[in-house]
TORMIBA-93277 format. One record per residue (C-alpha): x, y, z; residue in three letters. Coordinates in steps of 0.25 Angstrom, whole numbers, padded with zeros to 4 digits. Example, Ala and Ser with C-alpha at 12.3 -4.5 7.8 and 13.67 -1.06 7.14 Angstrom:
<pts>
{east=0049; north=-0018; up=0031; aa=ALA} .
{east=0055; north=-0004; up=0029; aa=SER} .
</pts>
This chain:
<pts>
{east=-0118; north=0252; up=-0674; aa=MET} .
{east=-0125; north=0265; up=-0681; aa=CYS} .
{east=-0120; north=0258; up=-0695; aa=ALA} .
{east=-0124; north=0245; up=-0693; aa=GLU} .
{east=-0130; north=0244; up=-0707; aa=VAL} .
{east=-0121; north=0250; up=-0712; aa=GLU} .
{east=-0110; north=0242; up=-0710; aa=VAL} .
{east=-0117; north=0229; up=-0709; aa=GLY} .
{east=-0116; north=0226; up=-0694; aa=LEU} .
{east=-0126; north=0219; up=-0686; aa=ALA} .
{east=-0128; north=0220; up=-0672; aa=LEU} .
{east=-0130; north=0207; up=-0663; aa=ALA} .
{east=-0136; north=0211; up=-0650; aa=PRO} .
{east=-0132; north=0202; up=-0637; aa=TRP} .
{east=-0142; north=0200; up=-0626; aa=SER} .
{east=-0153; north=0211; up=-0632; aa=VAL} .
{east=-0159; north=0208; up=-0619; aa=LEU} .
{east=-0149; north=0210; up=-0610; aa=ALA} .
{east=-0145; north=0197; up=-0606; aa=ALA} .
{east=-0160; north=0197; up=-0603; aa=GLY} .
{east=-0161; north=0209; up=-0594; aa=ARG} .
{east=-0172; north=0216; up=-0604; aa=LEU} .
{east=-0184; north=0209; up=-0600; aa=ARG} .
{east=-0197; north=0214; up=-0596; aa=THR} .
{east=-0202; north=0218; up=-0581; aa=ASP} .
{east=-0210; north=0203; up=-0582; aa=GLU} .
{east=-0199; north=0196; up=-0585; aa=GLU} .
{east=-0191; north=0202; up=-0573; aa=GLU} .
{east=-0201; north=0199; up=-0563; aa=GLU} .
{east=-0202; north=0185; up=-0568; aa=ARG} .
{east=-0186; north=0185; up=-0566; aa=HIS} .
{east=-0186; north=0191; up=-0550; aa=GLN} .
{east=-0199; north=0180; up=-0549; aa=THR} .
{east=-0193; north=0166; up=-0555; aa=THR} .
{east=-0179; north=0170; up=-0551; aa=GLY} .
{east=-0176; north=0168; up=-0563; aa=GLU} .
{east=-0163; north=0180; up=-0564; aa=ASN} .
{east=-0159; north=0177; up=-0577; aa=GLY} .
{east=-0142; north=0176; up=-0583; aa=HIS} .
{east=-0135; north=0183; up=-0570; aa=MET} .
{east=-0122; north=0185; up=-0578; aa=ILE} .
{east=-0124; north=0200; up=-0579; aa=HIS} .
{east=-0127; north=0201; up=-0563; aa=GLY} .
{east=-0141; north=0207; up=-0560; aa=ASN} .
{east=-0153; north=0201; up=-0569; aa=TRP} .
{east=-0161; north=0215; up=-0565; aa=GLU} .
{east=-0164; north=0223; up=-0574; aa=ARG} .
{east=-0157; north=0236; up=-0573; aa=THR} .
{east=-0167; north=0250; up=-0573; aa=GLU} .
{east=-0162; north=0252; up=-0588; aa=ASP} .
{east=-0165; north=0236; up=-0593; aa=GLU} .
{east=-0180; north=0239; up=-0585; aa=VAL} .
{east=-0181; north=0249; up=-0596; aa=LYS} .
{east=-0177; north=0244; up=-0607; aa=MET} .
{east=-0184; north=0231; up=-0603; aa=SER} .
{east=-0198; north=0238; up=-0602; aa=ARG} .
{east=-0195; north=0247; up=-0614; aa=ALA} .
{east=-0192; north=0234; up=-0621; aa=LEU} .
{east=-0205; north=0227; up=-0616; aa=GLU} .
{east=-0212; north=0241; up=-0620; aa=LYS} .
{east=-0208; north=0238; up=-0636; aa=VAL} .
{east=-0209; north=0225; up=-0634; aa=ALA} .
{east=-0201; north=0223; up=-0647; aa=LYS} .
{east=-0187; north=0222; up=-0646; aa=ASP} .
{east=-0180; north=0215; up=-0658; aa=ILE} .
{east=-0171; north=0220; up=-0670; aa=GLY} .
{east=-0174; north=0236; up=-0671; aa=LYS} .
{east=-0163; north=0237; up=-0682; aa=THR} .
{east=-0161; north=0223; up=-0693; aa=PRO} .
{east=-0146; north=0224; up=-0688; aa=TYR} .
{east=-0147; north=0220; up=-0675; aa=VAL} .
{east=-0147; north=0203; up=-0672; aa=PHE} .
{east=-0151; north=0201; up=-0658; aa=PRO} .
{east=-0146; north=0188; up=-0653; aa=ILE} .
{east=-0155; north=0179; up=-0645; aa=LEU} .
{east=-0153; north=0172; up=-0635; aa=GLY} .
{east=-0158; north=0165; up=-0621; aa=GLY} .
{east=-0156; north=0153; up=-0611; aa=ARG} .
{east=-0170; north=0147; up=-0613; aa=LYS} .
{east=-0178; north=0143; up=-0624; aa=VAL} .
{east=-0190; north=0153; up=-0621; aa=GLU} .
{east=-0178; north=0165; up=-0624; aa=ASN} .
{east=-0176; north=0160; up=-0636; aa=LEU} .
{east=-0190; north=0159; up=-0638; aa=VAL} .
{east=-0192; north=0175; up=-0635; aa=GLU} .
{east=-0181; north=0176; up=-0642; aa=ASN} .
{east=-0185; north=0172; up=-0656; aa=LEU} .
{east=-0199; north=0179; up=-0652; aa=GLU} .
{east=-0194; north=0193; up=-0651; aa=ALA} .
{east=-0188; north=0190; up=-0666; aa=LEU} .
{east=-0202; north=0194; up=-0671; aa=ASN} .
{east=-0203; north=0209; up=-0664; aa=ILE} .
{east=-0200; north=0221; up=-0670; aa=SER} .
{east=-0199; north=0235; up=-0664; aa=ILE} .
{east=-0203; north=0251; up=-0670; aa=SER} .
{east=-0196; north=0260; up=-0671; aa=ASP} .
{east=-0202; north=0269; up=-0659; aa=GLU} .
{east=-0200; north=0255; up=-0650; aa=GLN} .
{east=-0186; north=0257; up=-0655; aa=ILE} .
{east=-0185; north=0271; up=-0650; aa=GLU} .
{east=-0193; north=0269; up=-0637; aa=GLU} .
{east=-0182; north=0256; up=-0633; aa=LEU} .
{east=-0170; north=0266; up=-0637; aa=GLU} .
{east=-0176; north=0276; up=-0626; aa=SER} .
{east=-0176; north=0270; up=-0615; aa=VAL} .
{east=-0161; north=0268; up=-0609; aa=ILE} .
{east=-0150; north=0274; up=-0616; aa=PRO} .
{east=-0143; north=0266; up=-0627; aa=PHE} .
{east=-0130; north=0257; up=-0623; aa=ASP} .
{east=-0121; north=0253; up=-0633; aa=VAL} .
{east=-0114; north=0244; up=-0623; aa=GLY} .
{east=-0103; north=0237; up=-0625; aa=PHE} .
{east=-0093; north=0234; up=-0632; aa=PRO} .
{east=-0100; north=0249; up=-0641; aa=VAL} .
{east=-0097; north=0258; up=-0630; aa=ALA} .
{east=-0085; north=0255; up=-0626; aa=MET} .
{east=-0079; north=0253; up=-0640; aa=LEU} .
{east=-0088; north=0265; up=-0648; aa=VAL} .
{east=-0084; north=0279; up=-0647; aa=SER} .
{east=-0097; north=0288; up=-0641; aa=SER} .
{east=-0098; north=0294; up=-0654; aa=TYR} .
{east=-0103; north=0283; up=-0661; aa=PHE} .
{east=-0111; north=0278; up=-0649; aa=VAL} .
{east=-0118; north=0289; up=-0647; aa=THR} .
{east=-0120; north=0293; up=-0662; aa=THR} .
{east=-0127; north=0277; up=-0664; aa=CYS} .
{east=-0136; north=0280; up=-0652; aa=ASN} .
{east=-0141; north=0292; up=-0658; aa=GLY} .
{east=-0135; north=0301; up=-0645; aa=SER} .
</pts>
């Protein structure tokens, strides 16, 4: 979606925190200690190596909201605390340097259905590769 501005499109990411899998090491430890394993819909609740890397990068930058004005995260949660935290996140902003750091942690994956539907030329062109 390189040209979203030119054609009047916006993105509405779903599950921007990967269904709770992007969390701090402290949150991970709390999950292990309390037995709060989250929703088991997607199988194992423990993070993958890439999820740990990205979680740590996000924690280091500590700011992850709207790197473009054309992205509108869909906020969700199953507890009141989730809603309060989501609303607090609206006050966060990140610098260009922080964006570059986050984007360098793991390779970008356009995901389903884009990877299946769009040519590799478009994906690599938008991805800057």
